[in-house]
C-alpha positions in Angstrom: 9.6 -9.0 4.1 11.0 -12.3 4.6 8.3 -13.8 6.8 7.7 -16.6 3.7 11.0 -17.4 3.7 10.5 -20.9 5.3 7.6 -21.7 3.0 9.6 -21.0 0.2 12.5 -22.9 1.0 10.1 -26.0 1.1 9.0 -25.5 -2.7 12.4 -24.5 -4.2 15.5 -26.4 -5.1 18.1 -26.1 -2.4 20.5 -24.7 -5.4 18.0 -22.1 -6.2 16.9 -21.0 -2.9 19.3 -18.5 -1.9 17.6 -16.0 0.7 20.8 -14.6 2.0 21.4 -12.9 -1.3 18.0 -11.2 -1.4 18.6 -10.4 2.3 21.8 -8.7 1.2 20.4 -7.0 -1.8 17.7 -5.2 0.6 20.4 -4.5 3.1 22.5 -3.0 0.7 20.1 -0.9 -1.1 17.4 0.1 1.3 18.7 0.4 4.8 21.6 2.5 6.7 23.9 0.9 8.7 21.7 1.8 11.6 19.0 -0.4 10.2 16.7 2.6 9.4 15.3 2.8 6.0 16.8 5.3 3.7 15.9 6.8 0.3 15.9 4.1 -2.2 18.2 4.2 -5.0 17.3 5.5 -8.3 17.5 2.0 -9.9 14.7 0.9 -7.5 12.1 3.4 -9.2 12.3 1.8 -12.6 9.6 -0.8 -10.8 7.0 2.0 -11.5 4.4 1.5 -13.7 5.6 1.9 -17.6 9.3 2.4 -16.4 8.5 6.2 -15.6 11.4 6.4 -13.9 11.7 10.4 -14.0 8.0 10.7 -12.7 9.1 8.5 -9.7 12.3 10.4 -9.4 10.2 13.5 -9.0 8.3 11.7 -6.3 11.6 10.8 -4.8 12.6 14.7 -4.6 9.6 15.5 -2.9 9.4 13.0 -0.1 12.0 13.0 2.7 13.9 9.9 4.1 11.5 9.9 7.0 8.5 9.4 4.8 9.7 6.6 2.7 6.5 4.8 3.2 5.0 7.3 0.8 7.0 5.9 -1.9 5.4 2.5 -1.6 2.1 4.2 -1.7 3.1 5.8 -5.0 4.2 2.7 -6.4 1.1 0.9 -5.1 -1.1 3.6 -6.8 0.6 3.3 -10.1 0.9 -0.4 -10.5 -1.7 -2.6 -8.3 -4.3 -0.4 -7.6 -4.7 0.5 -11.5 -3.7 -2.8 -12.9 -5.5 -5.2 -10.5 -7.7 -3.7 -8.1 -9.6 -1.3 -10.1 -9.4 -3.3 -13.3 -11.0 -6.5 -11.7 -13.6 -4.4 -9.9 -14.5 -2.8 -13.0 -14.8 -6.0 -15.1 -16.9 -7.7 -12.2 -19.5 -4.6 -11.9 -19.7 -4.2 -15.7 -20.6 -7.7 -16.3 -23.5 -7.3 -14.1 -24.7 -3.8 -15.6 -23.6 -2.1 -12.3 -21.6 1.4 -12.1 -18.9 1.2 -9.8 -18.0 4.4 -8.2 -14.5 5.1 -5.9 -15.3 8.7 -4.4 -12.2 8.4 -2.0 -10.0 8.2 -5.4 -11.4 11.6 -6.4 -8.2 13.5 -7.8 -8.2 16.2 -5.4 -8.5 14.1 -2.5 -5.7 11.8 -3.6 -3.3 15.2 -4.0 -4.6 16.1 -0.5 -3.6 12.7 0.9 -0.1 12.5 -0.7 0.8 15.8 0.9 -0.2 14.4 4.6 2.9 13.0 6.3 2.5 9.1 6.7 2.7 9.6 10.7 -0.7 10.8 10.5 -1.9 8.0 8.6 -0.1 5.1 10.1 -0.5 4.6 13.9 0.9 1.3 14.1 1.8 -1.7 12.4 -1.8 -2.8 12.5 -3.8 0.4 12.3 -3.8 2.5 9.2 -5.8 5.5 7.7 -5.8 7.1 11.0 -6.3 10.7 10.0 -9.0 9.5 7.6 -10.9 7.6 10.4 -10.6 10.8 12.7 -11.9 13.1 10.0 -14.9 10.9 9.3 -15.6 9.7 12.7 -19.0 11.6 12.7 -20.4 9.5 9.7 -18.7 6.1 10.3 -20.2 3.4 12.9 -18.4 2.5 16.2 -17.1 -1.0 15.0 -15.3 0.7 12.0 -13.9 3.2 14.1 -12.6 0.7 16.8 -11.3 -2.2 14.5 -7.6 -2.1 14.2 -7.8 -4.5 11.2 -8.7 -3.8 7.6 -11.6 -5.8 6.2 -11.3 -6.8 3.1 -13.4 -8.8 0.3 -11.7 -11.9 -1.0 -13.0 -14.3 -3.4 -13.4 -18.0 -2.2 -10.2 -19.2 -4.2 -8.8 -21.0 -1.0 -12.1 -23.3 -0.9 -12.0 -23.5 -4.9 -8.3 -25.3 -4.3 -10.6 -28.1 -2.2 -13.5 -28.5 -4.5 -14.1 -27.2 -8.0 -10.4 -26.4 -8.9 -8.5 -29.2 -6.9 -8.0 -31.4 -10.0 -7.0 -28.1 -12.2 -4.5 -27.2 -9.7 -2.9 -30.9 -9.3 -2.6 -31.1 -13.0 -0.5 -27.8 -13.3 1.4 -28.4 -9.8 3.2 -31.8 -11.7 6.4 -31.9 -12.6 5.6 -33.2 -16.1 3.2 -30.0 -16.6 6.1 -27.8 -17.6 9.3 -29.7 -17.7 11.6 -26.3 -17.9 10.7 -25.7 -14.0 11.8 -29.2 -12.8 15.3 -27.7 -12.2 13.6 -24.8 -10.0 10.9 -26.6 -7.8 10.9 -29.5 -5.4 7.6 -30.8 -6.6 7.5 -33.2 -3.6 7.5 -30.0 -1.2 4.8 -28.4 -3.4 2.5 -31.5 -3.1 2.8 -31.5 0.6 2.1 -27.8 0.7 -1.0 -28.2 -1.5 -2.2 -31.3 0.8 -1.5 -29.1 4.1 -4.0 -26.5 2.4 -6.8 -28.9 1.1 -6.4 -30.7 4.5 -6.8 -27.3 6.3 -3.6 -27.8 8.1 -2.1 -24.5 6.7 -3.4 -21.7 4.8 -1.1 -21.7 2.0 -3.3 -20.0 -1.1 -0.9 -17.3 -1.9 2.0 -19.4 -2.7 0.0 -21.9 -4.4 -1.7 -19.4 -6.9 1.7 -18.0 -7.5 2.8 -21.4 -8.5 0.2 -22.3 -10.6 0.4 -18.9 -12.5 4.0 -19.3 -13.2 3.7 -22.7 -14.4 1.2 -21.6 -16.9 3.2 -18.4 -17.9 6.4 -20.4 -18.3 4.6 -23.1 -20.5 2.9 -20.7 -22.6 5.6 -17.8 -23.0 9.1 -19.6 -22.4 
């Protein structure tokens, strides 16, 4: 949860960066005194798409403390999957006259999957979809069954920041692009982080892209 804490500290001004408050929030709201995850408070479910607290509350009642992972999966399904992954894939395929199909999102299969305890899905921190692999082992190739890591398709954005988008990124990650954010960000730190990425010293795509998005959003909407 806090794996980016040190990196974030490099780009935020010291009076803005207060990681202990974030840690305390999660400690107070999501963990028992023994460190185990407990059922999230009602307020946490307001983040579900469209503020459908009642729907999320029903999910909370269905899933036990021991299966809190399923609550995260539900939130993911209601937000990122619909508004990000499927939306972008649909636009990219339709732009080239392709009909995308997502058979594993058949509603009956999804409903069945949501009834299966997470312990049967997640073998370890690095390996998920355990029961799905087991059910499909007759059809899946060996390298898929034996792989402990999820293979994903990524856009070449990391490389674009070194080439076509380099000047664009530098113009936005500049204190003069949006004066309103000067009090929040350490732009010298941001510049060092950007250079490290361009020179392949450290992979910083996620933070850089988040900063670019935030800068543009603040300039246009605040």
